[in-house]
DRENDO-795940 format. One record per atom (N, C-alpha, C, O, CB): residue in three letters; x, y, z. Coordinates in steps of 0.1 Angstrom, whole numbers, plus 5000, padded with zeros to 4 digits. Glycine has a CB too. Layout:
BEGIN
AlaXYZ
...
//
This chain:
BEGIN
Met729325019848
Met729225159852
Met730325239846
Met731525209848
Met729225169868
Arg730025339839
Arg731025429834
Arg730725569838
Arg730225659831
Arg731025429818
Asp731225599851
Asp730925729857
Asp732125809861
Asp732025909867
Asp730025709869
Thr733325759856
Thr734525819860
Thr735425839847
Thr735625749840
Thr735325739870
Val735825959845
Val736725999834
Val738026049839
Val738026139847
Val736026099825
Leu739125989834
Leu740426039838
Leu741026129827
Leu740726109815
Leu741325909839
Phe741726229831
Phe742326329822
Phe743826329824
Phe744326349834
Phe741726469825
Asp744526309812
Asp745926349812
Asp746026499814
Asp745026569811
Asp746526309798
Ile747126549820
Ile747126689824
Ile748026769814
Ile747526869808
Ile747726699837
Asn749326739812
Asn750126829804
Asn749826819790
Asn749926709783
Asn751626789807
Glu749426929784
Glu748926949770
Glu747526919768
Glu746826989761
Glu749726869761
Thr747026819775
Thr745626779773
Thr744726889781
Thr743826939775
Thr745326639779
Val745026909794
Val744326999802
Val745027139803
Val744327239802
Val744126949816
Leu746327129804
Leu747127259806
Leu747827289793
Leu748427199786
Leu748027239817
Ser747927419790
Ser748627459778
Ser750127479781
Ser750527539791
Ser748027589773
Leu750927439771
Leu752427449773
Leu752827589767
Leu754027609766
Leu753127339766
Ala751927669762
Ala752227789755
Ala753227889763
Ala754127949757
Ala751027869752
Pro753027899777
Pro753927989784
Pro755427939784
Pro756328019787
Pro753527999798
Leu755727819780
Leu757027769779
Leu757727829766
Leu758927839766
Leu757127619779
Lys756927859756
Lys757527899743
Lys758428019744
Lys759528019738
Lys756427919733
Pro757928129750
Pro758828249751
Pro760128219758
Pro761128289756
Pro758128359757
Lys760028129768
Lys761228099776
Lys762328029766
Lys763528059766
Lys760928009787
Phe761827939758
Phe762727869749
Phe763127959738
Phe764227949733
Phe762027749743
Ala762228049734
Ala762628149723
Ala763828239729
Ala764728269721
Ala761428239719
Ala763728279741
Ala764728359747
Ala766028299749
Ala767128359746
Ala764228409761
Tyr766028169753
Tyr767328099756
Tyr767828009744
Tyr769027989743
Tyr767128019768
Phe766927959736
Phe767327869725
Phe767127929711
Phe767627879701
Phe766527749726
Gly766428049710
Gly766328119698
Gly765128079690
Gly764928139679
Gly767528089690
Ser764227989695
Ser763027959687
Ser762027899697
Ser762427819706
Ser763327859676
Val760727929695
Val759727869703
Val759527719700
Val759027649709
Val758327939700
Asp760027669689
Asp759927529685
Asp760627439695
Asp760327319696
Asp760427509671
Tyr761627489702
Tyr762427409711
Tyr761627369723
Tyr762027279730
Tyr763727479715
Ala760527439726
Ala759727389737
Ala759127259734
Ala759027169743
Ala758527499740
Glu758627239722
Glu758127109718
Glu759226999717
Glu758926889720
Glu757327119704
Thr760327039712
Thr761526949711
Thr761826899725
Thr762026779727
Thr762727019705
Trp761926989735
Trp762226949749
Trp761226859754
Trp761626759761
Trp762327079758
Phe759926889752
Phe758926799758
Phe758926669752
Phe758726569758
Phe757526869756
Ser759226659739
Ser759326529732
Ser760526449737
Ser760426329739
Ser759426549717
Met761626519740
Met762726449746
Met762426399760
Met762826289764
Met763926549747
Leu761626479768
Leu761226429781
Leu760426309780
Leu760626209788
Leu760426549788
Leu759426299771
Leu758526189769
Leu759326069764
Leu759125949769
Leu757426219760
His760326089756
His761125979751
His761925919762
His762025799764
His762126029740
Ser762525999771
Ser763325949782
Ser762525879792
Ser762925779798
Ser764126059788
Ser761325929794
Ser760425859804
Ser760025719798
Ser759925619806
Ser759125939806
Thr759825709785
Thr759525579779
Thr760725479780
Thr760525359783
Thr759125599764
Val761925539778
Val763125449780
Val763225399794
Val763625279796
Val764425529776
Thr762925479804
Thr763025439818
Thr762025319820
Thr762325229828
Thr762725549827
Ile760825329814
Ile759825219815
Ile760425089810
Ile760424989817
Ile758525259808
Val760925099798
Val761424969791
Val762624909798
Val762724789798
Val761725009776
Thr763524999803
Thr764824949808
Thr764824939823
Thr765824889829
Thr765925029804
Gly763724979830
Gly763724959845
Gly764525069852
Gly764825049864
Gly764224829848
Val764825179846
Val765525289853
Val764525359862
Val763425399857
Val766225389843
Lys764825389874
Lys763925459883
Lys764325599884
Lys765425639886
Lys764125389898
Ser763325689881
Ser763525829882
Ser762125899884
Ser761125829887
Ser764125889869
Asp762126029884
Asp760826099885
Asp760826199873
Asp761826229867
Asp760726169898
Phe759626249871
Phe759426339859
Phe760226469859
Phe760626509849
Phe757926369857
Ala760326519871
Ala761026649873
Ala762526629870
Ala763126709863
Ala760926699887
Thr763126519874
Thr764526489871
Thr764726469856
Thr765626519851
Thr764926369879
Leu763826399850
Leu763926369836
Leu763726499828
Leu764326519818
Leu762926269831
Ala762826589833
Ala762626719826
Ala763926799826
Ala764226869816
Ala761426799833
Lys764626799837
Lys765826879839
Lys766926819830
Lys767626889823
Lys766326889853
Ile767026689830
Ile768026619821
Ile767726649807
Ile768726679799
Ile768026469824
Ala766526649803
Ala766126679789
Ala766526819785
Ala767026839774
Ala764626649786
Leu766326909794
Leu766727049792
Leu768227069790
Leu768727129781
Leu766227139803
Gln768926999799
Gln770427009799
Gln770926939786
Gln771926989780
Gln771026939811
Thr770326829782
Thr770726759770
Thr770526849757
Thr771326859748
Thr770026629768
Leu769326909757
Leu769026999746
Leu769927119745
Leu770427149734
Leu767527049747
Ala770327169757
Ala771227289757
Ala772627239752
Ala773227319744
Ala771327339771
Ser773027129756
Ser774327079752
Ser774427049737
Ser775427079730
Ser774726949760
Lys773226999732
Lys773226969717
Lys773327099709
Lys773827099698
Lys771926899714
Lys772727209715
Lys772727339708
Lys773927419712
Lys774127529708
Lys771427409711
Gln774827359719
Gln776127419724
Gln775827549731
Gln776427649729
Gln777027449712
Leu774827539740
Leu774427659748
Leu774827639763
Leu774827529768
Leu772927679747
Ser775227739769
Ser775527739783
Ser774227789791
Ser773927909791
Ser776727829787
Leu773627699798
Leu772327729805
Leu772627709820
Leu772727599824
Leu771227629800
Gly772727819827
Gly773027819841
Gly771827759849
Gly770727739844
Gly773327959846
Glu772127739862
Glu771127679871
Glu769927769872
Glu768727719872
Glu771727649885
Ala770127899873
Ala769027999874
Ala768127999862
Ala766927999863
Ala769528139877
Gln768827979850
Gln768027979838
Gln767227849837
Gln766127849832
Gln769027989826
Gln767827739841
Gln767127609841
Gln765927619850
Gln764827579846
Gln768027499845
Thr766127679862
Thr765027689871
Thr763927779866
Thr762727749868
Thr765527739885
Glu764227879859
Glu763227979853
Glu762427899843
Glu761127919843
Glu763928099847
Ile763027819835
Ile762227749825
Ile761327639831
Ile760127629828
Ile763127679814
Leu761927559840
Leu761227449846
Leu760127489855
Leu759127419857
Leu762227359853
Ser760327599862
Ser759327649871
Ser758027699864
Ser756927689870
Ser759827769880
Thr758227729851
Thr757027769843
Thr756127649842
Thr754927669840
Thr757527819829
Phe756727529842
Phe755927409840
Phe754927389852
Phe753827329850
Phe756827279840
Ala755127449863
Ala754227439874
Ala753127549874
Ala752227549882
Ala755027459888
Asn753227639864
Asn752327749863
Asn751627759849
Asn751427869844
Asn753027879866
Leu751327649844
Leu750627649831
Leu749127669832
Leu748527619841
Leu750927509824
Pro748627749823
Pro747127779823
Pro746327669817
Pro746827589809
Pro746827909816
Ala745127659821
Ala744227559815
Ala743827609801
Ala743627729799
Ala742927539824
His743627509792
His743027549779
His741627609782
His740927559791
His743027419770
Pro741227699773
Pro739927769776
Pro738727669776
Pro737727699782
Pro739727869765
Asp738827559769
Asp737727469768
Asp737627369780
Asp736727279780
Asp737727389755
Ile738527379789
Ile738627269800
Ile737527289811
Ile736727199813
Ile739927279806
Lys737427409817
Lys736527429828
Lys735027399823
Lys734327319830
Lys736527569833
Pro734527449812
Pro733227419808
Pro732927269806
Pro731927219809
Pro732827499795
Ala734027199800
Ala733827059798
Ala733826979811
Ala733026889812
Ala735027009789
Leu734627019820
Leu734626949833
Leu733326969841
Leu732726879847
Leu735726999842
Ile732827089840
Ile731427119846
Ile730427039839
Ile729526989846
Ile731127279845
Trp730427029826
Trp729426949818
Trp729426809823
Trp728326749826
Trp729726949803
Leu730626749825
Leu730726609829
Leu730126599843
Leu729326499846
Leu732126559829
Lys730526689852
Lys730026679866
Lys728526699867
Lys727826629875
Lys730726779875
Asp728026789858
Asp726526809858
Asp725826679853
Asp724626659856
Asp726226929849
Asn726526599845
Asn725926479840
Asn726326349849
Asn726126239844
Asn726426449826
Gly726726379861
Gly726926269871
Gly728326199870
Gly728426089876
Gly725926169869
Tyr729226259863
Tyr730626189862
Tyr731526239873
Tyr731426359878
Tyr731226219849
Arg732426149877
Arg733626189885
Arg734726229876
Arg734926159865
Arg734026079895
Thr735426329879
Thr736626369870
Thr737826349878
Thr737926389889
Thr736426519865
Val738826289872
Val740126249878
Val741326299870
Val741326269858
Val740126099881
Ala742226359876
Ala743526399870
Ala744526289871
Ala744726239882
Ala744026529875
Leu745126249860
Leu746126149860
Leu747426189853
Leu747326229841
Leu745626009854
Ser748526199859
Ser749726259853
Ser750926189857
Ser751126119867
Ser749826399858
Asn751926199847
Asn753326149850
Asn754026239860
Asn755126199865
Asn754026139837
Ser753526359862
Ser754126449871
Ser754126389886
Ser753226309888
Ser753526589871
Ser754926439894
Ser754926399908
Ser753626449915
Ser752926539910
Ser756126449916
Ser753326389926
Ser752126429933
Ser752126579937
Ser751126649935
Ser751926339946
Lys753326619941
Lys753526759945
Lys753326849933
Lys752626959934
Lys754826779951
Leu753926819922
Leu753826899910
Leu752426909904
Leu751927009901
Leu754826849899
Ile751826789903
Ile750526789896
Ile749526869905
Ile748626939900
Ile750026649894
Thr749626859918
Thr748726929927
Thr748927079926
Thr748027159925
Thr748926889942
Thr750227119925
Thr750527259923
Thr750027309910
Thr749527419909
Thr752127279924
Gln750227229899
Gln749727269886
Gln748227299886
Gln747827399880
Gln750127159876
Ile747527199892
Ile746027209891
Ile745627329900
Ile744727399896
Ile745427079897
Glu746227349911
Glu745927469920
Glu746227599912
Glu745327689912
Glu746727469933
Asn747327609906
Asn747727729899
Asn746927759887
Asn746727879883
Asn749227729895
Ala746327659881
Ala745527669870
Ala744027699874
Ala743127719865
Ala745527549861
Gly743727699887
Gly742427719891
Gly741427609889
Gly740227629886
Gly741827849885
Leu741927489889
Leu741127369886
Leu740827279897
Leu740227169895
Leu741727289875
Thr741227309909
Thr741127219921
Thr739727169923
Thr739427059925
Thr741627289933
Glu738727269922
Glu737427229925
Glu736727149914
Glu735627099915
Glu736627359927
Tyr737427139902
Tyr736827069891
Tyr737226919890
Tyr736726849882
Tyr737227139878
Phe738226879898
Phe738626739898
Phe738226679911
Phe738526739922
Phe740126729895
Asp737626559911
Asp737326489923
Asp738526419929
Asp738526389941
Asp736226389920
Gln739526389921
Gln740626319926
Gln741826349917
Gln741726369905
Gln740326159926
Val743026349923
Val744226369916
Val745226259918
Val745426219929
Val744926509920
Ile745626199907
Ile746526079908
Ile747826099901
Ile747826139889
Ile745825949902
Ser748926079908
Ser750226079902
Ser750725939900
Ser750325849908
Ser751226169911
Val751525919891
Val752025779888
Val753225749897
Val753725639897
Val752525769874
Glu753725839905
Glu755025829912
Glu755125699921
Glu756125639922
Glu755325949920
Glu754025659927
Glu754025539935
Glu754325409927
Glu754725319933
Glu752725529943
Thr754025419915
Thr754225299906
Thr755725289902
Thr756125179897
Thr753425299894
Glu756525389904
Glu757925399899
Glu757925369884
Glu758925309879
Glu758725299907
Ser756925419877
Ser756925409862
Ser756225529857
Ser755925619864
Ser756225269858
Phe755825519844
Phe755125629837
Phe754225579827
Phe754325459823
Phe756225729830
Lys753125659824
Lys752325619812
Lys753325619800
Lys754125709799
Lys751225719811
Pro753125529791
Pro752025439788
Pro752225299794
Pro751625199788
Pro751725439774
Cys753025279804
Cys753125149810
Cys751725099815
Cys751025169822
Cys754125149822
Val751324979811
Val749924939814
Val749724929829
Val748624939834
Val749724799808
Asp750824899837
Asp750624899852
Asp750125029857
Asp749425029867
Asp752024859858
Val750525139851
Val750125269856
Val748525289855
Val747925339864
Val750825379848
Tyr748025239844
Tyr746525249842
Tyr745825159852
Tyr744725199857
Tyr746125219828
His746325039854
His745724949864
His745825019878
His744924999886
His746424819864
Tyr746925079881
Tyr747125149894
Tyr746025259895
Tyr745425269906
Tyr748525209895
Ala745825339885
Ala744825439885
Ala743425379888
Ala742625439895
Ala744825519872
Ala743125269882
Ala741825199884
Ala741625159898
Ala740625179904
Ala741725079875
Ser742725109905
Ser742725079919
Ser742525199928
Ser741825189938
Ser743924999923
Lys743025309924
Lys742925429932
Lys741525489931
Lys741125549941
Lys743925539927
Val740825469920
Val739425519919
Val738425419923
Val737225439923
Val739225579905
Asn738925299926
Asn738125179930
Asn737025149919
Asn735825129922
Asn737325219943
Arg737525129907
Arg736725099896
Arg737424989888
Arg738624989887
Arg736325219887
Ser736624909881
Ser737224809871
Ser737824889860
Ser737224989856
Ser736224709866
Ile738924849854
Ile739624929844
Ile738724939832
Ile738825049825
Ile740924859840
Gln737924839829
Gln737024849817
Gln735924949819
Gln735224989809
Gln736424719813
Asp735724999831
Asp734625099834
Asp735225239833
Asp734425339836
Asp734025069847
Leu736425259829
Leu737125389829
Leu737425429815
Leu737525349806
Leu738425389838
Arg737525569814
Arg737925619801
Arg738925729803
Arg738825809812
Arg736625679793
Leu740025729795
Leu741025829796
Leu740925929785
Leu740625889773
Leu742425759796
Val741026059788
Val741026159778
Val742426219777
Val743026249787
Val740026279782
Ala743026219765
Ala744326269763
Ala744526319749
Ala743826289740
Ala745326149766
Thr745526409748
Thr745926459735
Thr747126389729
Thr747626429719
Thr746126609736
His747626289736
His748726209732
His748226069727
His747625999735
His749826189743
Asp748526039715
Asp748025909709
Asp748725789716
Asp748125689718
Asp748225899694
Trp749925809721
Trp750625699728
Trp749925679742
Trp750025569747
Trp752125739730
Asp749325779747
Asp748625769760
Asp747325699759
Asp746925609766
Asp748425909767
Thr746525739748
Thr745225669746
Thr745525519742
Thr744725439746
Thr744425739735
His746525499734
His746925369730
His747325279743
His746825169744
His748125369720
Gly748025339752
Gly748425269764
Gly747225239772
Gly747125129778
Gly749425359772
Ala746325329774
Ala745125309782
Ala744325199776
Ala743825109783
Ala744325439783
Met744125199763
Met743325089757
Met744024959757
Met743324859758
Met743025129742
Thr745324959756
Thr746024829758
Thr745824769772
Thr745824649773
Thr747524859755
Ala745724859781
Ala745524819795
Ala744024769798
Ala743824709808
Ala745924929805
Gly743124809789
Gly741724769790
Gly740824879792
Gly739624859793
Gly741624679801
Met741325009792
Met740425119794
Met739825159780
Met740225119770
Met741225239799
Arg738825239781
Arg738325319769
Arg739125439768
Arg739825479778
Arg736725339770
Ala739025509757
Ala739825639755
Ala739125729746
Ala738325699737
Ala741225599750
Ala739425859749
Ala738925969740
Ala740126059737
Ala740826099746
Ala737726049747
Tyr740226089724
Tyr741426169720
Tyr741026309715
Tyr740126319707
Tyr742126089708
Ile741726409721
Ile741426539717
Ile742626589709
Ile743826579714
Ile741226639729
Asn742426629697
Asn743526659687
Asn743926809689
Asn743326899683
Asn743126639673
Arg744826829699
Arg745226969702
Arg746227019691
Arg746327139688
Arg745926979715
Ser747026929685
Ser748126979676
Ser747826969661
Ser748527039654
Ser749326889679
Gly746826899658
Gly746526879643
Gly747326769637
Gly747226749625
Gly746827009636
Ala748226699645
Ala749026589639
Ala748126469637
Ala747026449643
Ala750126559649
Ile748626379628
Ile747826259625
Ile747926169637
Ile748926169645
Ile748426189612
Tyr746926089639
Tyr746925989650
Tyr747825869645
Tyr747625829633
Tyr745525939654
His748725819653
His749625719649
His748825599643
His748025539650
His750525669660
Pro749125559631
Pro748225459624
Pro748425319630
Pro747625229627
Pro748525449610
Leu749525289638
Leu749725159643
Leu749225149658
Leu749225039663
Leu751225129643
Tyr748725259663
Tyr748225259677
Tyr746725219677
Tyr746025239667
Tyr748425389684
Lys746225169688
Lys744825149690
Lys744025279688
Lys744525379694
Lys744525079703
Lys742925269681
Lys742225399678
Lys741225429690
Lys740425339694
Lys741425389665
Ala741225549694
Ala740225589704
Ala738825589698
Ala738625629687
Ala740525729710
Glu737825559706
Glu736425549701
Glu735825689699
Glu734925709691
Glu735525469710
Ile736425789706
Ile736025929705
Ile737126019701
Ile738226009707
Ile735325979718
Val736926099691
Val738026189686
Val737326329684
Val736226329678
Val738726139673
Ala737926429689
Ala737326569688
Ala738426669687
Ala739626639692
Ala736326599699
Asp738126789682
Asp739026899682
Asp739026989694
Asp739927069696
Asp738826979669
Asn737926979701
Asn737827059713
Asn737126979724
Asn736426879722
Asn737027189711
Met737327019737
Met736926939748
Met735426929750
Met734926829754
Met737626989761
Gln734727039747
Gln733227039748
Gln732626929739
Gln731826849743
Gln732727169745
Gln733126929726
Gln732626829717
Gln732926689722
Gln732126589721
Gln733226849703
Leu734126669728
Leu734526539733
Leu733726489744
Leu733226379744
Leu736026549737
Val733426579754
Val732726529766
Val731226509762
Val730626419768
Val732826629777
Glu730726579753
Glu729326559748
Glu729226419742
Glu728226349743
Glu728826669739
Gln730226379734
Gln730226249728
Gln730326139739
Gln729726039738
Gln731426239719
Ile731126169749
Ile731226069760
Ile729826039767
Ile729425929768
Ile732226119771
Val729126149770
Val727826139776
Val726826069767
Val726125979771
Val727326279780
Lys726926099754
Lys726026039744
Lys726225889743
Lys725225819743
Lys726126109730
Ile727425849742
Ile727825709740
Ile727425629753
Ile726925529752
Ile729325689737
Asp727725689764
Asp727425619777
Asp725925609779
Asp725425509784
Asp728025689789
Asp725125709775
Asp723725709776
Asp723125599767
Asp722225529770
Asp723025839772
Glu723725579755
Glu723325479745
Glu723525339751
Glu722825249749
Glu723925499732
Leu724725329758
Leu725025199764
Leu724125159775
Leu723925039777
Leu726525199768
Lys723625259782
Lys722725229794
Lys721325199789
Lys720525139796
Lys722725349803
Ala721025249777
Ala719625239772
Ala719225089769
Ala718125059765
Ala719425319759
//
């Protein structure tokens, strides 16, 4: 049975665009928003490998402070809060709501899966107006780890009460789709950035440039498997 689709949230569902003017104002370039997020993901991966216990919000703040120190900038507590609070108020990409509706109309359950804390991911989804479009919201915080640790994907499977091979993750991060497939899930990759897919990672069976195309492929493939 393949009736449940999990969605990564940050960048996949929600746009990081509102962060860019904040970084332009304080760091001098919109490009530092992407640099900061990459630093955040790097530190979360290091915590997985080395067994350091933390949460995504703490790592986000540390990454911001580290970036500021590297650029020899003095970033006060109020300025840090202004930037980081934007993370809780990100808008959904325009193709998200129609795609979620399409899946639900075709009998799928839709589940949000994020490295963000339970409180943050719930706030993000509420502020983006997506609460009614997700059947379930899962944070990794109870695992004391982060994606792409395989334990996290198995945890998600237990939370939705499905075998891991019956699930598919949708993400715009190739490390996330790779992690999901390593754990035994299927995966679908949406190319939000135009970057190449890492050639050493497991390849997602579905690749698309927009979410509507992606979910239509999911339904088509699953229909063929049921036939």
